[in-house]
C-alpha positions as CSV (number, residue, x, y, z in Angstrom):
1,X,-5.6,13.9,-11.0
2,X,-2.0,14.6,-9.5
3,X,-1.3,11.0,-10.2
4,X,0.2,8.9,-11.9
5,X,0.5,12.2,-14.0
6,X,1.8,12.7,-17.5
7,X,3.1,9.3,-18.1
8,X,0.1,7.4,-18.6
9,X,-1.9,10.1,-20.3
10,X,-2.8,9.1,-23.7
11,X,-3.4,5.5,-24.7
12,X,-5.2,3.8,-21.6
13,X,-8.4,2.9,-20.4
14,X,-9.7,4.8,-17.0
15,X,-12.7,3.2,-15.0
16,X,-14.3,5.9,-13.5
17,X,-16.8,3.9,-11.8
18,X,-14.9,1.2,-10.3
19,X,-16.1,0.3,-7.0
20,X,-13.5,-1.6,-4.3
21,X,-15.3,-4.6,-2.4
22,X,-13.9,-3.2,1.2
23,X,-12.8,0.2,2.2
24,X,-9.4,-1.5,3.8
25,X,-6.6,-3.2,2.4
26,X,-6.5,-6.8,3.4
27,X,-10.2,-7.8,1.8
28,X,-9.4,-5.8,-1.1
29,X,-6.2,-7.5,-2.2
30,X,-7.2,-10.8,-1.5
31,X,-10.2,-9.8,-4.1
32,X,-7.8,-8.5,-6.2
33,X,-5.9,-11.8,-6.5
34,X,-8.8,-14.1,-6.7
35,X,-11.5,-12.3,-8.3
36,X,-13.8,-13.4,-5.4
37,X,-15.8,-10.9,-2.9
38,X,-14.7,-10.9,0.6
39,X,-17.8,-13.0,1.3
40,X,-16.5,-15.7,-0.8
41,X,-12.7,-15.7,0.2
42,X,-13.5,-14.5,3.8
43,X,-10.3,-12.7,4.5
44,X,-11.6,-10.4,6.8
45,X,-10.4,-8.4,10.3
46,X,-11.4,-11.5,12.1
47,X,-10.0,-14.0,9.9
48,X,-7.0,-11.9,8.5
49,X,-5.7,-14.9,6.1
50,X,-6.5,-16.0,2.6
51,X,-7.0,-19.7,2.7
52,X,-8.9,-22.3,-0.1
53,X,-8.3,-19.8,-3.3
54,X,-6.2,-20.1,-6.1
55,X,-4.5,-16.8,-6.7
56,X,-3.4,-14.8,-9.8
57,X,0.1,-15.1,-8.7
58,X,-0.5,-19.2,-8.5
59,X,-2.1,-19.1,-11.8
60,X,0.7,-17.4,-13.4
61,X,3.5,-19.3,-11.9
62,X,1.8,-22.7,-12.8
63,X,1.5,-21.1,-16.3
64,X,5.4,-20.6,-16.2
65,X,5.5,-17.0,-15.4
66,X,8.1,-15.4,-13.1
67,X,6.1,-13.6,-10.4
68,X,7.0,-11.2,-8.2
69,X,5.7,-9.1,-5.1
70,X,7.1,-6.2,-3.5
71,X,5.5,-4.2,-1.0
72,X,5.9,-2.3,2.3
73,X,2.7,-3.2,3.4
74,X,2.1,-4.9,6.5
75,X,-0.9,-6.8,5.4
76,X,0.9,-8.1,2.1
77,X,2.9,-10.7,3.7
78,X,3.0,-14.4,3.8
79,X,1.4,-14.2,7.4
80,X,-1.8,-13.6,5.5
81,X,-1.1,-15.9,3.0
82,X,-1.7,-13.0,0.1
83,X,1.8,-13.6,-0.9
84,X,1.3,-17.3,-2.0
85,X,2.2,-18.4,-5.5
86,X,4.8,-15.4,-5.8
87,X,8.4,-16.6,-6.8
88,X,9.7,-14.0,-4.8
89,X,8.3,-11.6,-2.5
90,X,9.7,-9.0,-0.2
91,X,8.1,-6.7,2.3
92,X,10.0,-3.3,2.4
93,X,8.6,-2.3,6.3
94,X,9.2,1.2,7.3
95,X,10.7,0.2,10.3
96,X,11.4,-3.5,10.6
97,X,13.5,-5.7,7.9
98,X,11.3,-7.3,5.6
99,X,13.2,-11.0,6.3
100,X,11.9,-10.5,9.8
101,X,8.4,-9.2,9.4
102,X,7.9,-12.3,6.8
103,X,9.5,-15.0,9.4
104,X,9.5,-14.8,13.3
105,X,7.2,-11.6,13.5
106,X,4.8,-13.1,11.3
107,X,4.4,-16.2,13.1
108,X,4.1,-14.4,16.4
109,X,2.0,-11.9,15.1
110,X,-0.3,-15.2,13.7
111,X,-0.3,-16.7,17.7
112,X,-1.2,-13.2,19.1
113,X,-4.1,-12.3,16.3
114,X,-5.7,-15.7,17.0
115,X,-5.9,-15.7,20.7
116,X,-8.6,-13.0,21.9
117,X,-6.7,-12.4,24.7
118,X,-3.8,-11.4,22.9
119,X,-5.4,-9.4,20.3
120,X,-5.4,-6.4,22.3
121,X,-1.6,-6.2,22.5
122,X,-1.3,-7.1,18.8
123,X,-3.6,-3.7,18.2
124,X,-1.4,-1.9,20.5
125,X,1.4,-3.0,18.5
126,X,0.0,-1.3,15.5
127,X,-0.1,2.0,17.2
128,X,3.4,1.4,18.6
129,X,4.5,1.2,14.8
130,X,2.6,4.1,13.6
131,X,4.3,5.8,16.3
132,X,7.9,4.6,15.2
133,X,6.9,5.5,11.6
134,X,6.3,9.0,12.6
135,X,9.6,9.1,14.6
136,X,11.8,7.8,12.1
137,X,9.9,10.1,9.3
138,X,11.6,13.1,10.9
139,X,15.1,11.9,9.8
140,X,17.1,9.7,7.6
141,X,15.2,6.4,9.0
142,X,11.8,7.4,7.3
143,X,13.3,8.1,3.6
144,X,10.5,6.5,1.3
145,X,10.6,2.7,0.5
146,X,9.2,3.1,-3.3
147,X,12.7,3.9,-5.2
148,X,14.1,0.7,-3.7
149,X,10.8,-1.4,-4.6
150,X,11.2,0.2,-8.2
151,X,15.0,-0.8,-8.3
152,X,14.0,-4.2,-7.1
153,X,11.4,-4.7,-10.1
154,X,14.0,-3.4,-12.8
155,X,15.8,-6.2,-11.4
156,X,13.4,-8.9,-11.2
157,X,12.2,-8.1,-14.7
158,X,15.7,-8.4,-16.3
159,X,16.5,-11.8,-14.4
160,X,13.2,-13.1,-15.7
161,X,14.0,-12.0,-18.8
162,X,17.5,-13.3,-19.0
163,X,16.1,-17.0,-17.9
164,X,13.5,-16.6,-21.2
165,X,10.5,-16.5,-18.9
166,X,7.5,-14.1,-19.2
167,X,6.7,-12.0,-15.9
168,X,4.1,-10.3,-13.6
169,X,4.9,-8.3,-10.8
170,X,2.8,-6.8,-8.0
171,X,3.5,-3.7,-6.3
172,X,2.1,-1.9,-3.4
173,X,3.1,1.6,-2.3
174,X,2.5,3.0,0.9
175,X,3.4,6.7,0.5
176,X,-0.3,8.0,0.3
177,X,-1.0,6.0,3.5
178,X,-1.2,7.7,7.1
179,X,0.9,8.9,8.4
180,X,1.6,11.6,5.6
181,X,5.2,12.6,5.6
182,X,6.2,13.6,2.3
183,X,9.5,14.5,1.1
184,X,10.7,18.1,1.9
185,X,10.6,19.2,-1.9
186,X,6.9,17.8,-2.2
187,X,6.2,19.1,1.1
188,X,7.4,22.6,0.4
189,X,5.3,22.6,-2.9
190,X,2.1,21.3,-1.7
191,X,2.0,22.0,1.8
192,X,4.4,25.4,2.6
193,X,4.4,25.5,6.5
194,X,2.5,22.7,7.2
195,X,4.8,20.5,10.1
196,X,3.7,16.8,9.4
197,X,4.6,16.0,13.1
198,X,2.2,18.3,14.3
199,X,-1.1,17.6,12.6
200,X,-3.1,14.9,13.7
201,X,-1.7,11.4,11.9
202,X,-3.9,9.0,14.0
203,X,-7.3,8.5,12.6
204,X,-8.5,6.8,16.0
205,X,-7.8,9.9,17.8
206,X,-10.1,11.8,16.0
207,X,-12.9,8.9,14.9
208,X,-13.1,8.4,18.7
209,X,-13.4,11.6,20.0
210,X,-10.3,12.2,21.9
211,X,-8.9,14.9,19.4
212,X,-10.4,17.8,17.4
213,X,-9.4,18.9,14.0
214,X,-10.3,22.1,12.9
215,X,-11.1,23.5,9.1
216,X,-7.3,24.8,8.9
217,X,-5.9,21.5,10.2
218,X,-8.1,19.5,7.4
219,X,-6.5,21.8,5.1
220,X,-3.3,20.8,6.0
221,X,-3.9,17.5,6.4
222,X,-5.3,17.3,2.9
223,X,-2.1,19.3,1.5
224,X,-0.1,16.6,3.1
225,X,-2.1,13.8,1.4
226,X,-1.7,15.6,-2.0
227,X,2.0,16.3,-1.6
228,X,2.1,12.3,-1.0
229,X,0.7,11.4,-4.3
230,X,2.5,13.7,-6.0
231,X,5.7,12.2,-5.0
232,X,4.5,9.1,-6.2
233,X,4.3,10.1,-9.5
234,X,8.3,10.4,-9.8
235,X,9.2,7.0,-9.2
236,X,6.3,5.5,-11.2
237,X,7.4,8.0,-13.9
238,X,10.9,6.7,-13.7
239,X,9.6,2.9,-14.0
240,X,7.3,3.8,-16.9
241,X,10.5,5.6,-18.6
242,X,12.4,2.5,-17.9
243,X,9.6,0.3,-19.5
244,X,9.8,2.7,-22.6
245,X,13.5,3.2,-22.9
246,X,14.0,-0.5,-22.8
247,X,11.4,-1.1,-25.5
248,X,9.3,-3.3,-22.9
249,X,6.4,-0.5,-23.0
250,X,4.3,-1.8,-25.8
251,X,4.4,-5.1,-24.7
252,X,3.7,-4.5,-21.3
253,X,0.2,-4.5,-19.4
254,X,0.5,-1.8,-16.6
255,X,-2.6,-1.5,-14.2
256,X,-2.5,1.4,-11.7
257,X,-5.3,1.4,-8.7
258,X,-5.6,2.0,-5.4
259,X,-7.3,-0.7,-2.6
260,X,-9.5,2.4,-0.7
261,X,-9.7,5.7,-0.7
262,X,-9.4,8.4,2.6
263,X,-11.5,10.4,4.4
264,X,-10.4,13.9,5.3
265,X,-13.4,15.0,7.4
266,X,-16.0,14.0,5.1
267,X,-19.0,12.8,7.0
268,X,-17.1,14.0,10.4
269,X,-14.4,10.8,9.9
270,X,-11.0,10.5,9.2
271,X,-9.1,7.5,7.6
272,X,-10.8,4.3,6.0
273,X,-12.8,2.8,8.9
274,X,-16.1,2.6,10.2
275,X,-18.1,3.1,7.3
276,X,-18.2,2.3,3.2
277,X,-19.1,5.8,1.9
278,X,-18.3,6.9,-1.5
279,X,-14.5,8.5,-0.7
280,X,-13.6,5.3,0.2
281,X,-14.6,2.6,-2.3
């Protein structure tokens, strides 16, 4: 495994047979936060809101914990109710400021998604967002938000402890999610000579039959994916080292997991849609 690297070697419990309750972000996070199966919490593509279920954050906040949710995933926002119960939350979205995503854009998105006539427009905006991500990834605008999230976690922990409170933080990191545009240092190590703007970064193009991907391009895509995962090891390592250096590590429970996997040509599919094959769950 490329991550989470040496920082978690020894003294950890690994669950090699863990199975995700769904192949994509929203229902899996709803299950993580509630302990319920998707058939029970009913947060799905058709109804993308977690409603009527008590979350882990709500329970911990009620018990006096300081709670925070930091994510750069557009599904983990007040729009879906997944941030309910957290004292502090921020969405480090790649293109738009978190306050905008959590405020007016979230409300507009809800209106569009709930209207069948407007849902097609909402789907188009998702594709536009992916295109914008790819464009900004070519320059300074595409810098990973992960280092800023780690900084935010450290500040939150210090503030909580200064108030005499126990704390809980949830973090979702998006670097290993399509599109793959790893930092140059890691691209050179794991995907030398691969131009991330030239390979297919839109899974729907391939799955719909609009674009073919040959074996060489699949190798390039997998190499970019490996580079992204290897990169993630560094900010995670920085956070874990900080916990150790500040004598917090021994008293902190750290859980590292993924909400879903990815298909890179297995079963002639790309991404994490249209199936529940083992590589996804």
